[in-house]
C-alpha positions as protocol buffer text, in pm:
chain_id: "A"
residue {
  index: 1
  type: MET
  ca { x: -2739 y: -500 z: 683 }
}
residue {
  index: 2
  type: VAL
  ca { x: -2639 y: -421 z: 1067 }
}
residue {
  index: 3
  type: ARG
  ca { x: -2562 y: -77 z: 1016 }
}
residue {
  index: 4
  type: ASN
  ca { x: -2947 y: -57 z: 878 }
}
residue {
  index: 5
  type: GLU
  ca { x: -3082 y: -252 z: 1160 }
}
residue {
  index: 6
  type: LEU
  ca { x: -2896 y: -2 z: 1419 }
}
residue {
  index: 7
  type: SER
  ca { x: -3026 y: 291 z: 1255 }
}
residue {
  index: 8
  type: LYS
  ca { x: -3367 y: 133 z: 1365 }
}
residue {
  index: 9
  type: VAL
  ca { x: -3311 y: 37 z: 1682 }
}
residue {
  index: 10
  type: PRO
  ca { x: -3355 y: 282 z: 2009 }
}
residue {
  index: 11
  type: SER
  ca { x: -3035 y: 383 z: 2198 }
}
residue {
  index: 12
  type: GLU
  ca { x: -2946 y: 231 z: 2518 }
}
residue {
  index: 13
  type: VAL
  ca { x: -3115 y: -115 z: 2413 }
}
residue {
  index: 14
  type: SER
  ca { x: -2946 y: -432 z: 2496 }
}
residue {
  index: 15
  type: TYR
  ca { x: -2997 y: -548 z: 2078 }
}
residue {
  index: 16
  type: GLU
  ca { x: -2819 y: -217 z: 1990 }
}
residue {
  index: 17
  type: ASN
  ca { x: -2510 y: -327 z: 2223 }
}
residue {
  index: 18
  type: LYS
  ca { x: -2527 y: -639 z: 2043 }
}
residue {
  index: 19
  type: LEU
  ca { x: -2553 y: -520 z: 1732 }
}
residue {
  index: 20
  type: ARG
  ca { x: -2252 y: -266 z: 1767 }
}
residue {
  index: 21
  type: ARG
  ca { x: -2009 y: -557 z: 1879 }
}
residue {
  index: 22
  type: ILE
  ca { x: -2115 y: -754 z: 1562 }
}
residue {
  index: 23
  type: GLU
  ca { x: -2075 y: -431 z: 1382 }
}
residue {
  index: 24
  type: SER
  ca { x: -1705 y: -405 z: 1506 }
}
residue {
  index: 25
  type: TYR
  ca { x: -1634 y: -770 z: 1474 }
}
residue {
  index: 26
  type: LEU
  ca { x: -1716 y: -739 z: 1076 }
}
residue {
  index: 27
  type: VAL
  ca { x: -1531 y: -408 z: 1037 }
}
residue {
  index: 28
  type: ASP
  ca { x: -1232 y: -597 z: 1171 }
}
residue {
  index: 29
  type: ILE
  ca { x: -1250 y: -886 z: 958 }
}
residue {
  index: 30
  type: ILE
  ca { x: -1331 y: -672 z: 647 }
}
residue {
  index: 31
  type: ILE
  ca { x: -985 y: -485 z: 752 }
}
residue {
  index: 32
  type: ASP
  ca { x: -818 y: -831 z: 778 }
}
residue {
  index: 33
  type: LEU
  ca { x: -929 y: -949 z: 442 }
}
residue {
  index: 34
  type: LYS
  ca { x: -826 y: -655 z: 260 }
}
residue {
  index: 35
  type: LYS
  ca { x: -463 y: -661 z: 399 }
}
residue {
  index: 36
  type: GLN
  ca { x: -453 y: -1035 z: 307 }
}
residue {
  index: 37
  type: GLN
  ca { x: -612 y: -963 z: -58 }
}
residue {
  index: 38
  type: ASP
  ca { x: -277 y: -680 z: -82 }
}
residue {
  index: 39
  type: THR
  ca { x: -84 y: -931 z: 17 }
}
residue {
  index: 40
  type: LEU
  ca { x: -188 y: -1147 z: -237 }
}
residue {
  index: 41
  type: ASP
  ca { x: -200 y: -920 z: -528 }
}
residue {
  index: 42
  type: ARG
  ca { x: 167 y: -831 z: -413 }
}
residue {
  index: 43
  type: ILE
  ca { x: 265 y: -1212 z: -449 }
}
residue {
  index: 44
  type: GLU
  ca { x: 71 y: -1272 z: -788 }
}
residue {
  index: 45
  type: GLN
  ca { x: 258 y: -954 z: -934 }
}
residue {
  index: 46
  type: VAL
  ca { x: 595 y: -1134 z: -810 }
}
residue {
  index: 47
  type: ILE
  ca { x: 473 y: -1450 z: -981 }
}
residue {
  index: 48
  type: SER
  ca { x: 354 y: -1293 z: -1296 }
}
residue {
  index: 49
  type: ASN
  ca { x: 707 y: -1113 z: -1330 }
}
residue {
  index: 50
  type: ILE
  ca { x: 864 y: -1452 z: -1300 }
}
residue {
  index: 51
  type: ILE
  ca { x: 649 y: -1637 z: -1542 }
}
residue {
  index: 52
  type: ARG
  ca { x: 730 y: -1363 z: -1818 }
}
residue {
  index: 53
  type: GLY
  ca { x: 1080 y: -1439 z: -1747 }
}
residue {
  index: 54
  type: LYS
  ca { x: 1176 y: -1086 z: -1622 }
}
residue {
  index: 55
  type: LYS
  ca { x: 1377 y: -1205 z: -1333 }
}
residue {
  index: 56
  type: LYS
  ca { x: 1472 y: -1540 z: -1206 }
}
residue {
  index: 57
  type: LEU
  ca { x: 1404 y: -1544 z: -832 }
}
residue {
  index: 58
  type: SER
  ca { x: 1459 y: -1776 z: -532 }
}
residue {
  index: 59
  type: ILE
  ca { x: 1174 y: -1835 z: -289 }
}
residue {
  index: 60
  type: SER
  ca { x: 1360 y: -1622 z: -56 }
}
residue {
  index: 61
  type: LYS
  ca { x: 1349 y: -1324 z: -316 }
}
residue {
  index: 62
  type: ILE
  ca { x: 1008 y: -1357 z: -387 }
}
residue {
  index: 63
  type: ALA
  ca { x: 911 y: -1360 z: -35 }
}
residue {
  index: 64
  type: GLU
  ca { x: 1103 y: -1011 z: 12 }
}
residue {
  index: 65
  type: LYS
  ca { x: 966 y: -879 z: -324 }
}
residue {
  index: 66
  type: SER
  ca { x: 612 y: -923 z: -217 }
}
residue {
  index: 67
  type: ARG
  ca { x: 700 y: -830 z: 143 }
}
residue {
  index: 68
  type: ILE
  ca { x: 599 y: -1118 z: 308 }
}
residue {
  index: 69
  type: ARG
  ca { x: 760 y: -1311 z: 582 }
}
residue {
  index: 70
  type: LYS
  ca { x: 1099 y: -1475 z: 441 }
}
residue {
  index: 71
  type: THR
  ca { x: 1024 y: -1789 z: 668 }
}
residue {
  index: 72
  type: ILE
  ca { x: 627 y: -1819 z: 520 }
}
residue {
  index: 73
  type: TYR
  ca { x: 754 y: -2067 z: 280 }
}
residue {
  index: 74
  type: ASN
  ca { x: 888 y: -2310 z: 552 }
}
residue {
  index: 75
  type: HIS
  ca { x: 555 y: -2292 z: 710 }
}
residue {
  index: 76
  type: PRO
  ca { x: 282 y: -2433 z: 499 }
}
């Protein structure tokens, strides 16, 4: 919606500047959400493997396999 609105606004208008900042913030949020989703997907895969009984892992090993900080389970 922001990009659509930007295409309608003439250049060098303060409204355009505000829209560009909003667009930048939204892009950053989307990138961060994608990274979080990737982490959650890796964790879910590890948990699925544990449930299926492939390997019995400690919390430390789960963190290592899902490539998250080993200390994350110490900080809820």
